[in-house]
PDB file of N, CA, C and O in Angstrom, chain B, residues numbered from 101:
ATOM      1  N   UNK B 101       0.855  -1.154   0.000  1.00  0.00           N
ATOM      2  CA  UNK B 101       0.000   0.000   0.000  1.00  0.00           C
ATOM      3  C   UNK B 101       0.913   1.232   0.000  1.00  0.00           C
ATOM      4  O   UNK B 101       1.691   1.415   0.936  1.00  0.00           O
ATOM      5  N   UNK B 102       0.832   2.060  -1.012  1.00  0.00           N
ATOM      6  CA  UNK B 102       1.695   3.251  -1.057  1.00  0.00           C
ATOM      7  C   UNK B 102       1.246   4.294  -0.035  1.00  0.00           C
ATOM      8  O   UNK B 102       0.083   4.335   0.364  1.00  0.00           O
ATOM      9  N   UNK B 103       2.189   5.129   0.375  1.00  0.00           N
ATOM     10  CA  UNK B 103       1.877   6.226   1.284  1.00  0.00           C
ATOM     11  C   UNK B 103       1.940   7.519   0.486  1.00  0.00           C
ATOM     12  O   UNK B 103       2.964   7.848  -0.112  1.00  0.00           O
ATOM     13  N   UNK B 104       0.825   8.250   0.487  1.00  0.00           N
ATOM     14  CA  UNK B 104       0.746   9.527  -0.225  1.00  0.00           C
ATOM     15  C   UNK B 104       0.457  10.605   0.800  1.00  0.00           C
ATOM     16  O   UNK B 104      -0.514  10.522   1.553  1.00  0.00           O
ATOM     17  N   UNK B 105       1.317  11.626   0.821  1.00  0.00           N
ATOM     18  CA  UNK B 105       1.172  12.710   1.788  1.00  0.00           C
ATOM     19  C   UNK B 105       1.314  14.027   1.058  1.00  0.00           C
ATOM     20  O   UNK B 105       2.315  14.267   0.383  1.00  0.00           O
ATOM     21  N   UNK B 106       0.309  14.884   1.193  1.00  0.00           N
ATOM     22  CA  UNK B 106       0.273  16.186   0.504  1.00  0.00           C
ATOM     23  C   UNK B 106       0.505  16.023  -0.992  1.00  0.00           C
ATOM     24  O   UNK B 106       1.318  16.728  -1.588  1.00  0.00           O
ATOM     25  N   UNK B 107      -0.222  15.082  -1.588  1.00  0.00           N
ATOM     26  CA  UNK B 107      -0.174  14.799  -3.026  1.00  0.00           C
ATOM     27  C   UNK B 107       1.188  14.308  -3.515  1.00  0.00           C
ATOM     28  O   UNK B 107       1.456  14.360  -4.715  1.00  0.00           O
ATOM     29  N   UNK B 108       2.045  13.839  -2.628  1.00  0.00           N
ATOM     30  CA  UNK B 108       3.341  13.287  -3.014  1.00  0.00           C
ATOM     31  C   UNK B 108       3.418  11.843  -2.549  1.00  0.00           C
ATOM     32  O   UNK B 108       3.101  11.527  -1.402  1.00  0.00           O
ATOM     33  N   UNK B 109       3.842  10.975  -3.453  1.00  0.00           N
ATOM     34  CA  UNK B 109       4.016   9.565  -3.108  1.00  0.00           C
ATOM     35  C   UNK B 109       5.383   9.394  -2.453  1.00  0.00           C
ATOM     36  O   UNK B 109       6.413   9.729  -3.038  1.00  0.00           O
ATOM     37  N   UNK B 110       5.373   8.867  -1.229  1.00  0.00           N
ATOM     38  CA  UNK B 110       6.613   8.668  -0.489  1.00  0.00           C
ATOM     39  C   UNK B 110       7.199   7.301  -0.806  1.00  0.00           C
ATOM     40  O   UNK B 110       6.485   6.382  -1.209  1.00  0.00           O
ATOM     41  N   UNK B 111       8.509   7.179  -0.619  1.00  0.00           N
ATOM     42  CA  UNK B 111       9.209   5.939  -0.951  1.00  0.00           C
ATOM     43  C   UNK B 111       8.901   4.799   0.006  1.00  0.00           C
ATOM     44  O   UNK B 111       9.196   3.642  -0.296  1.00  0.00           O
ATOM     45  N   UNK B 112       8.315   5.108   1.152  1.00  0.00           N
ATOM     46  CA  UNK B 112       7.984   4.029   2.070  1.00  0.00           C
ATOM     47  C   UNK B 112       6.563   3.561   1.826  1.00  0.00           C
ATOM     48  O   UNK B 112       5.785   4.235   1.150  1.00  0.00           O
ATOM     49  N   UNK B 113       6.235   2.431   2.366  1.00  0.00           N
ATOM     50  CA  UNK B 113       4.893   1.895   2.174  1.00  0.00           C
ATOM     51  C   UNK B 113       4.572   0.876   3.243  1.00  0.00           C
ATOM     52  O   UNK B 113       5.440   0.481   4.022  1.00  0.00           O
ATOM     53  N   UNK B 114       3.330   0.455   3.277  1.00  0.00           N
ATOM     54  CA  UNK B 114       2.891  -0.546   4.237  1.00  0.00           C
ATOM     55  C   UNK B 114       2.516  -1.805   3.479  1.00  0.00           C
ATOM     56  O   UNK B 114       2.048  -1.745   2.342  1.00  0.00           O
ATOM     57  N   UNK B 115       2.724  -2.937   4.116  1.00  0.00           N
ATOM     58  CA  UNK B 115       2.393  -4.223   3.506  1.00  0.00           C
ATOM     59  C   UNK B 115       1.203  -4.832   4.224  1.00  0.00           C
ATOM     60  O   UNK B 115       1.329  -5.379   5.320  1.00  0.00           O
ATOM     61  N   UNK B 116       0.066  -4.731   3.599  1.00  0.00           N
ATOM     62  CA  UNK B 116      -1.108  -5.396   4.147  1.00  0.00           C
ATOM     63  C   UNK B 116      -1.056  -6.863   3.750  1.00  0.00           C
ATOM     64  O   UNK B 116      -0.481  -7.211   2.718  1.00  0.00           O
ATOM     65  N   UNK B 117      -1.652  -7.717   4.561  1.00  0.00           N
ATOM     66  CA  UNK B 117      -1.656  -9.141   4.230  1.00  0.00           C
ATOM     67  C   UNK B 117      -2.635  -9.426   3.097  1.00  0.00           C
ATOM     68  O   UNK B 117      -2.266 -10.047   2.100  1.00  0.00           O
ATOM     69  N   UNK B 118      -3.879  -8.978   3.243  1.00  0.00           N
ATOM     70  CA  UNK B 118      -4.899  -9.192   2.205  1.00  0.00           C
ATOM     71  C   UNK B 118      -5.834  -7.986   2.124  1.00  0.00           C
ATOM     72  O   UNK B 118      -6.203  -7.402   3.143  1.00  0.00           O
ATOM     73  N   UNK B 119      -6.201  -7.630   0.918  1.00  0.00           N
ATOM     74  CA  UNK B 119      -7.271  -6.664   0.696  1.00  0.00           C
ATOM     75  C   UNK B 119      -8.280  -7.361  -0.200  1.00  0.00           C
ATOM     76  O   UNK B 119      -7.948  -7.764  -1.315  1.00  0.00           O
ATOM     77  N   UNK B 120      -9.514  -7.507   0.280  1.00  0.00           N
ATOM     78  CA  UNK B 120     -10.544  -8.253  -0.432  1.00  0.00           C
ATOM     79  C   UNK B 120     -11.516  -7.281  -1.095  1.00  0.00           C
ATOM     80  O   UNK B 120     -12.160  -6.471  -0.427  1.00  0.00           O
ATOM     81  N   UNK B 121     -11.612  -7.376  -2.428  1.00  0.00           N
ATOM     82  CA  UNK B 121     -12.564  -6.582  -3.213  1.00  0.00           C
ATOM     83  C   UNK B 121     -12.452  -5.084  -2.928  1.00  0.00           C
ATOM     84  O   UNK B 121     -13.430  -4.349  -3.064  1.00  0.00           O
ATOM     85  N   UNK B 122     -11.270  -4.638  -2.537  1.00  0.00           N
ATOM     86  CA  UNK B 122     -11.028  -3.232  -2.205  1.00  0.00           C
ATOM     87  C   UNK B 122     -12.031  -2.724  -1.158  1.00  0.00           C
ATOM     88  O   UNK B 122     -12.425  -1.558  -1.180  1.00  0.00           O
ATOM     89  N   UNK B 123     -12.440  -3.623  -0.232  1.00  0.00           N
ATOM     90  CA  UNK B 123     -13.416  -3.268   0.805  1.00  0.00           C
ATOM     91  C   UNK B 123     -12.967  -3.659   2.206  1.00  0.00           C
ATOM     92  O   UNK B 123     -13.276  -2.957   3.169  1.00  0.00           O
ATOM     93  N   UNK B 124     -12.243  -4.769   2.336  1.00  0.00           N
ATOM     94  CA  UNK B 124     -11.880  -5.305   3.642  1.00  0.00           C
ATOM     95  C   UNK B 124     -10.380  -5.596   3.669  1.00  0.00           C
ATOM     96  O   UNK B 124      -9.838  -6.216   2.755  1.00  0.00           O
ATOM     97  N   UNK B 125      -9.722  -5.138   4.732  1.00  0.00           N
ATOM     98  CA  UNK B 125      -8.319  -5.488   4.943  1.00  0.00           C
ATOM     99  C   UNK B 125      -8.276  -6.609   5.970  1.00  0.00           C
ATOM    100  O   UNK B 125      -8.895  -6.517   7.030  1.00  0.00           O
ATOM    101  N   UNK B 126      -7.546  -7.660   5.652  1.00  0.00           N
ATOM    102  CA  UNK B 126      -7.384  -8.783   6.569  1.00  0.00           C
ATOM    103  C   UNK B 126      -5.918  -8.857   6.984  1.00  0.00           C
ATOM    104  O   UNK B 126      -5.027  -9.028   6.152  1.00  0.00           O
ATOM    105  N   UNK B 127      -5.692  -8.724   8.274  1.00  0.00           N
ATOM    106  CA  UNK B 127      -4.349  -8.812   8.838  1.00  0.00           C
ATOM    107  C   UNK B 127      -4.224 -10.160   9.528  1.00  0.00           C
ATOM    108  O   UNK B 127      -5.005 -10.478  10.425  1.00  0.00           O
ATOM    109  N   UNK B 128      -3.248 -10.949   9.115  1.00  0.00           N
ATOM    110  CA  UNK B 128      -3.101 -12.326   9.596  1.00  0.00           C
ATOM    111  C   UNK B 128      -1.960 -12.408  10.601  1.00  0.00           C
ATOM    112  O   UNK B 128      -0.865 -11.897  10.367  1.00  0.00           O
ATOM    113  N   UNK B 129      -2.240 -13.058  11.720  1.00  0.00           N
ATOM    114  CA  UNK B 129      -1.244 -13.306  12.756  1.00  0.00           C
ATOM    115  C   UNK B 129      -1.323 -14.768  13.182  1.00  0.00           C
ATOM    116  O   UNK B 129      -2.331 -15.440  12.966  1.00  0.00           O
ATOM    117  N   UNK B 130      -0.244 -15.243  13.791  1.00  0.00           N
ATOM    118  CA  UNK B 130      -0.234 -16.552  14.432  1.00  0.00           C
ATOM    119  C   UNK B 130       0.619 -16.416  15.687  1.00  0.00           C
ATOM    120  O   UNK B 130       1.782 -16.818  15.722  1.00  0.00           O
ATOM    121  N   UNK B 131       0.005 -15.838  16.715  1.00  0.00           N
ATOM    122  CA  UNK B 131       0.714 -15.502  17.950  1.00  0.00           C
ATOM    123  C   UNK B 131      -0.058 -16.029  19.155  1.00  0.00           C
ATOM    124  O   UNK B 131      -1.253 -16.313  19.066  1.00  0.00           O
ATOM    125  N   UNK B 132       0.641 -16.155  20.284  1.00  0.00           N
ATOM    126  CA  UNK B 132      -0.009 -16.630  21.501  1.00  0.00           C
ATOM    127  C   UNK B 132      -1.026 -15.630  22.038  1.00  0.00           C
ATOM    128  O   UNK B 132      -2.069 -16.015  22.565  1.00  0.00           O
ATOM    129  N   UNK B 133      -0.714 -14.345  21.900  1.00  0.00           N
ATOM    130  CA  UNK B 133      -1.581 -13.307  22.445  1.00  0.00           C
ATOM    131  C   UNK B 133      -1.663 -12.133  21.470  1.00  0.00           C
ATOM    132  O   UNK B 133      -0.662 -11.734  20.875  1.00  0.00           O
ATOM    133  N   UNK B 134      -2.857 -11.591  21.316  1.00  0.00           N
ATOM    134  CA  UNK B 134      -3.046 -10.414  20.470  1.00  0.00           C
ATOM    135  C   UNK B 134      -2.759  -9.174  21.318  1.00  0.00           C
ATOM    136  O   UNK B 134      -3.436  -8.921  22.314  1.00  0.00           O
ATOM    137  N   UNK B 135      -1.762  -8.416  20.916  1.00  0.00           N
ATOM    138  CA  UNK B 135      -1.400  -7.185  21.618  1.00  0.00           C
ATOM    139  C   UNK B 135      -2.098  -5.989  20.977  1.00  0.00           C
ATOM    140  O   UNK B 135      -2.456  -6.045  19.800  1.00  0.00           O
ATOM    141  N   UNK B 136      -2.294  -4.914  21.727  1.00  0.00           N
ATOM    142  CA  UNK B 136      -2.966  -3.729  21.180  1.00  0.00           C
ATOM    143  C   UNK B 136      -2.277  -3.139  19.946  1.00  0.00           C
ATOM    144  O   UNK B 136      -2.935  -2.506  19.120  1.00  0.00           O
ATOM    145  N   UNK B 137      -0.989  -3.334  19.815  1.00  0.00           N
ATOM    146  CA  UNK B 137      -0.264  -2.795  18.663  1.00  0.00           C
ATOM    147  C   UNK B 137      -0.774  -3.395  17.349  1.00  0.00           C
ATOM    148  O   UNK B 137      -0.719  -2.733  16.312  1.00  0.00           O
ATOM    149  N   UNK B 138      -1.267  -4.631  17.375  1.00  0.00           N
ATOM    150  CA  UNK B 138      -1.788  -5.260  16.160  1.00  0.00           C
ATOM    151  C   UNK B 138      -3.067  -4.576  15.697  1.00  0.00           C
ATOM    152  O   UNK B 138      -3.275  -4.382  14.500  1.00  0.00           O
ATOM    153  N   UNK B 139      -3.917  -4.215  16.644  1.00  0.00           N
ATOM    154  CA  UNK B 139      -5.142  -3.484  16.293  1.00  0.00           C
ATOM    155  C   UNK B 139      -4.810  -2.100  15.770  1.00  0.00           C
ATOM    156  O   UNK B 139      -5.417  -1.634  14.806  1.00  0.00           O
ATOM    157  N   UNK B 140      -3.850  -1.442  16.399  1.00  0.00           N
ATOM    158  CA  UNK B 140      -3.433  -0.109  15.954  1.00  0.00           C
ATOM    159  C   UNK B 140      -2.836  -0.160  14.549  1.00  0.00           C
ATOM    160  O   UNK B 140      -3.046   0.748  13.745  1.00  0.00           O
ATOM    161  N   UNK B 141      -2.099  -1.214  14.263  1.00  0.00           N
ATOM    162  CA  UNK B 141      -1.531  -1.403  12.931  1.00  0.00           C
ATOM    163  C   UNK B 141      -2.645  -1.510  11.892  1.00  0.00           C
ATOM    164  O   UNK B 141      -2.576  -0.872  10.841  1.00  0.00           O
ATOM    165  N   UNK B 142      -3.652  -2.300  12.174  1.00  0.00           N
ATOM    166  CA  UNK B 142      -4.758  -2.473  11.233  1.00  0.00           C
ATOM    167  C   UNK B 142      -5.562  -1.185  11.074  1.00  0.00           C
ATOM    168  O   UNK B 142      -5.961  -0.847   9.959  1.00  0.00           O
ATOM    169  N   UNK B 143      -5.805  -0.464  12.160  1.00  0.00           N
ATOM    170  CA  UNK B 143      -6.514   0.820  12.076  1.00  0.00           C
ATOM    171  C   UNK B 143      -5.716   1.803  11.220  1.00  0.00           C
ATOM    172  O   UNK B 143      -6.305   2.563  10.451  1.00  0.00           O
ATOM    173  N   UNK B 144      -4.400   1.801  11.339  1.00  0.00           N
ATOM    174  CA  UNK B 144      -3.559   2.666  10.508  1.00  0.00           C
ATOM    175  C   UNK B 144      -3.725   2.318   9.034  1.00  0.00           C
ATOM    176  O   UNK B 144      -3.860   3.211   8.198  1.00  0.00           O
ATOM    177  N   UNK B 145      -3.715   1.030   8.710  1.00  0.00           N
ATOM    178  CA  UNK B 145      -3.930   0.602   7.332  1.00  0.00           C
ATOM    179  C   UNK B 145      -5.296   1.063   6.826  1.00  0.00           C
ATOM    180  O   UNK B 145      -5.417   1.517   5.688  1.00  0.00           O
ATOM    181  N   UNK B 146      -6.317   0.949   7.662  1.00  0.00           N
ATOM    182  CA  UNK B 146      -7.664   1.369   7.261  1.00  0.00           C
ATOM    183  C   UNK B 146      -7.709   2.870   6.997  1.00  0.00           C
ATOM    184  O   UNK B 146      -8.297   3.309   6.008  1.00  0.00           O
ATOM    185  N   UNK B 147      -7.096   3.654   7.867  1.00  0.00           N
ATOM    186  CA  UNK B 147      -7.098   5.110   7.691  1.00  0.00           C
ATOM    187  C   UNK B 147      -6.344   5.522   6.433  1.00  0.00           C
ATOM    188  O   UNK B 147      -6.800   6.387   5.685  1.00  0.00           O
ATOM    189  N   UNK B 148      -5.185   4.901   6.202  1.00  0.00           N
ATOM    190  CA  UNK B 148      -4.381   5.260   5.025  1.00  0.00           C
ATOM    191  C   UNK B 148      -5.069   4.869   3.719  1.00  0.00           C
ATOM    192  O   UNK B 148      -4.936   5.558   2.707  1.00  0.00           O
ATOM    193  N   UNK B 149      -5.799   3.764   3.751  1.00  0.00           N
ATOM    194  CA  UNK B 149      -6.445   3.285   2.523  1.00  0.00           C
ATOM    195  C   UNK B 149      -7.819   3.900   2.305  1.00  0.00           C
ATOM    196  O   UNK B 149      -8.341   3.888   1.191  1.00  0.00           O
ATOM    197  N   UNK B 150      -8.410   4.444   3.384  1.00  0.00           N
ATOM    198  CA  UNK B 150      -9.765   4.977   3.278  1.00  0.00           C
ATOM    199  C   UNK B 150     -10.832   3.900   3.369  1.00  0.00           C
ATOM    200  O   UNK B 150     -12.013   4.179   3.166  1.00  0.00           O
ATOM    201  N   UNK B 151     -10.431   2.678   3.671  1.00  0.00           N
ATOM    202  CA  UNK B 151     -11.400   1.592   3.823  1.00  0.00           C
ATOM    203  C   UNK B 151     -12.003   1.626   5.220  1.00  0.00           C
ATOM    204  O   UNK B 151     -11.433   2.220   6.136  1.00  0.00           O
ATOM    205  N   UNK B 152     -13.152   0.990   5.377  1.00  0.00           N
ATOM    206  CA  UNK B 152     -13.884   1.058   6.640  1.00  0.00           C
ATOM    207  C   UNK B 152     -13.759  -0.192   7.505  1.00  0.00           C
ATOM    208  O   UNK B 152     -13.831  -0.095   8.730  1.00  0.00           O
ATOM    209  N   UNK B 153     -13.574  -1.360   6.898  1.00  0.00           N
ATOM    210  CA  UNK B 153     -13.640  -2.612   7.653  1.00  0.00           C
ATOM    211  C   UNK B 153     -12.330  -3.390   7.583  1.00  0.00           C
ATOM    212  O   UNK B 153     -11.715  -3.514   6.524  1.00  0.00           O
ATOM    213  N   UNK B 154     -11.915  -3.918   8.754  1.00  0.00           N
ATOM    214  CA  UNK B 154     -10.728  -4.747   8.819  1.00  0.00           C
ATOM    215  C   UNK B 154     -10.949  -5.927   9.740  1.00  0.00           C
ATOM    216  O   UNK B 154     -11.698  -5.837  10.712  1.00  0.00           O
ATOM    217  N   UNK B 155     -10.296  -7.031   9.431  1.00  0.00           N
ATOM    218  CA  UNK B 155     -10.353  -8.227  10.272  1.00  0.00           C
ATOM    219  C   UNK B 155      -8.938  -8.583  10.703  1.00  0.00           C
ATOM    220  O   UNK B 155      -8.033  -8.696   9.876  1.00  0.00           O
ATOM    221  N   UNK B 156      -8.762  -8.757  11.997  1.00  0.00           N
ATOM    222  CA  UNK B 156      -7.504  -9.225  12.557  1.00  0.00           C
ATOM    223  C   UNK B 156      -7.709 -10.697  12.892  1.00  0.00           C
ATOM    224  O   UNK B 156      -8.508 -11.033  13.767  1.00  0.00           O
ATOM    225  N   UNK B 157      -6.987 -11.574  12.196  1.00  0.00           N
ATOM    226  CA  UNK B 157      -7.196 -13.016  12.328  1.00  0.00           C
ATOM    227  C   UNK B 157      -5.957 -13.646  12.958  1.00  0.00           C
ATOM    228  O   UNK B 157      -4.852 -13.542  12.425  1.00  0.00           O
ATOM    229  N   UNK B 158      -6.159 -14.299  14.098  1.00  0.00           N
ATOM    230  CA  UNK B 158      -5.087 -15.022  14.778  1.00  0.00           C
ATOM    231  C   UNK B 158      -5.308 -16.523  14.587  1.00  0.00           C
ATOM    232  O   UNK B 158      -6.270 -17.087  15.107  1.00  0.00           O
ATOM    233  N   UNK B 159      -4.418 -17.155  13.846  1.00  0.00           N
ATOM    234  CA  UNK B 159      -4.548 -18.587  13.577  1.00  0.00           C
ATOM    235  C   UNK B 159      -4.023 -19.454  14.717  1.00  0.00           C
ATOM    236  O   UNK B 159      -4.166 -20.676  14.679  1.00  0.00           O
ATOM    237  N   UNK B 160      -3.421 -18.842  15.723  1.00  0.00           N
ATOM    238  CA  UNK B 160      -2.938 -19.608  16.875  1.00  0.00           C
ATOM    239  C   UNK B 160      -3.984 -19.529  17.999  1.00  0.00           C
ATOM    240  O   UNK B 160      -3.667 -19.184  19.137  1.00  0.00           O
ATOM    241  N   UNK B 161      -5.199 -19.848  17.660  1.00  0.00           N
ATOM    242  CA  UNK B 161      -6.323 -19.816  18.588  1.00  0.00           C
ATOM    243  C   UNK B 161      -7.014 -21.175  18.539  1.00  0.00           C
ATOM    244  O   UNK B 161      -7.087 -21.782  17.470  1.00  0.00           O
ATOM    245  N   UNK B 162      -7.529 -21.673  19.677  1.00  0.00           N
ATOM    246  CA  UNK B 162      -8.177 -22.989  19.682  1.00  0.00           C
ATOM    247  C   UNK B 162      -9.343 -23.083  18.686  1.00  0.00           C
ATOM    248  O   UNK B 162      -9.515 -24.105  18.021  1.00  0.00           O
ATOM    249  N   UNK B 163     -10.135 -22.018  18.592  1.00  0.00           N
ATOM    250  CA  UNK B 163     -11.227 -21.949  17.627  1.00  0.00           C
ATOM    251  C   UNK B 163     -11.020 -20.717  16.757  1.00  0.00           C
ATOM    252  O   UNK B 163     -10.712 -19.641  17.270  1.00  0.00           O
ATOM    253  N   UNK B 164     -11.185 -20.862  15.464  1.00  0.00           N
ATOM    254  CA  UNK B 164     -10.946 -19.734  14.566  1.00  0.00           C
ATOM    255  C   UNK B 164     -11.891 -18.576  14.863  1.00  0.00           C
ATOM    256  O   UNK B 164     -11.513 -17.416  14.700  1.00  0.00           O
ATOM    257  N   UNK B 165     -13.118 -18.875  15.297  1.00  0.00           N
ATOM    258  CA  UNK B 165     -14.071 -17.799  15.568  1.00  0.00           C
ATOM    259  C   UNK B 165     -13.653 -16.948  16.768  1.00  0.00           C
ATOM    260  O   UNK B 165     -14.027 -15.778  16.853  1.00  0.00           O
ATOM    261  N   UNK B 166     -12.889 -17.517  17.689  1.00  0.00           N
ATOM    262  CA  UNK B 166     -12.390 -16.718  18.810  1.00  0.00           C
ATOM    263  C   UNK B 166     -11.124 -15.955  18.451  1.00  0.00           C
ATOM    264  O   UNK B 166     -10.689 -15.080  19.199  1.00  0.00           O
ATOM    265  N   UNK B 167     -10.539 -16.281  17.319  1.00  0.00           N
ATOM    266  CA  UNK B 167      -9.316 -15.619  16.893  1.00  0.00           C
ATOM    267  C   UNK B 167      -9.544 -14.490  15.908  1.00  0.00           C
ATOM    268  O   UNK B 167      -8.579 -13.935  15.384  1.00  0.00           O
ATOM    269  N   UNK B 168     -10.800 -14.132  15.637  1.00  0.00           N
ATOM    270  CA  UNK B 168     -11.115 -13.072  14.677  1.00  0.00           C
ATOM    271  C   UNK B 168     -11.605 -11.843  15.418  1.00  0.00           C
ATOM    272  O   UNK B 168     -12.533 -11.917  16.224  1.00  0.00           O
ATOM    273  N   UNK B 169     -10.974 -10.712  15.138  1.00  0.00           N
ATOM    274  CA  UNK B 169     -11.377  -9.431  15.715  1.00  0.00           C
ATOM    275  C   UNK B 169     -11.752  -8.503  14.569  1.00  0.00           C
ATOM    276  O   UNK B 169     -10.982  -8.328  13.625  1.00  0.00           O
ATOM    277  N   UNK B 170     -12.942  -7.908  14.656  1.00  0.00           N
ATOM    278  CA  UNK B 170     -13.445  -6.996  13.630  1.00  0.00           C
ATOM    279  C   UNK B 170     -13.161  -5.571  14.068  1.00  0.00           C
ATOM    280  O   UNK B 170     -13.490  -5.183  15.189  1.00  0.00           O
ATOM    281  N   UNK B 171     -12.545  -4.787  13.179  1.00  0.00           N
ATOM    282  CA  UNK B 171     -12.245  -3.386  13.461  1.00  0.00           C
ATOM    283  C   UNK B 171     -12.869  -2.519  12.377  1.00  0.00           C
ATOM    284  O   UNK B 171     -12.876  -2.878  11.199  1.00  0.00           O
ATOM    285  N   UNK B 172     -13.391  -1.372  12.796  1.00  0.00           N
ATOM    286  CA  UNK B 172     -14.054  -0.466  11.866  1.00  0.00           C
ATOM    287  C   UNK B 172     -13.405   0.898  11.974  1.00  0.00           C
ATOM    288  O   UNK B 172     -13.119   1.367  13.075  1.00  0.00           O
ATOM    289  N   UNK B 173     -13.170   1.535  10.842  1.00  0.00           N
ATOM    290  CA  UNK B 173     -12.592   2.866  10.771  1.00  0.00           C
ATOM    291  C   UNK B 173     -13.694   3.880  10.532  1.00  0.00           C
ATOM    292  O   UNK B 173     -14.464   3.755   9.580  1.00  0.00           O
ATOM    293  N   UNK B 174     -13.771   4.883  11.393  1.00  0.00           N
ATOM    294  CA  UNK B 174     -14.695   5.979  11.178  1.00  0.00           C
ATOM    295  C   UNK B 174     -16.156   5.669  11.418  1.00  0.00           C
ATOM    296  O   UNK B 174     -17.026   6.284  10.800  1.00  0.00           O
ATOM    297  N   UNK B 175     -16.444   4.735  12.298  1.00  0.00           N
ATOM    298  CA  UNK B 175     -17.831   4.408  12.605  1.00  0.00           C
ATOM    299  C   UNK B 175     -18.406   5.484  13.518  1.00  0.00           C
ATOM    300  O   UNK B 175     -17.813   5.820  14.543  1.00  0.00           O
ATOM    301  N   UNK B 176     -19.552   6.016  13.145  1.00  0.00           N
ATOM    302  CA  UNK B 176     -20.172   7.086  13.935  1.00  0.00           C
ATOM    303  C   UNK B 176     -21.273   6.569  14.799  1.00  0.00           C
ATOM    304  O   UNK B 176     -21.899   7.338  15.527  1.00  0.00           O
TER     305      UNK B 176
END
């Protein structure tokens, strides 16, 4: 994902794991514990892309449904 600031494309960028149909960002992890920094990372991706919905998926969870966290950008 390129970073554009004040109409200039910067040489740095972010690597999202998956973007589905240009609507949902999916960030994949396989860790013992989900730390707040992972949610902040996904929210940053959502803000930079202008997308509204993101899923943080931890595959190191006993049940996949307990390893999915839904995050929304700009919900009023």
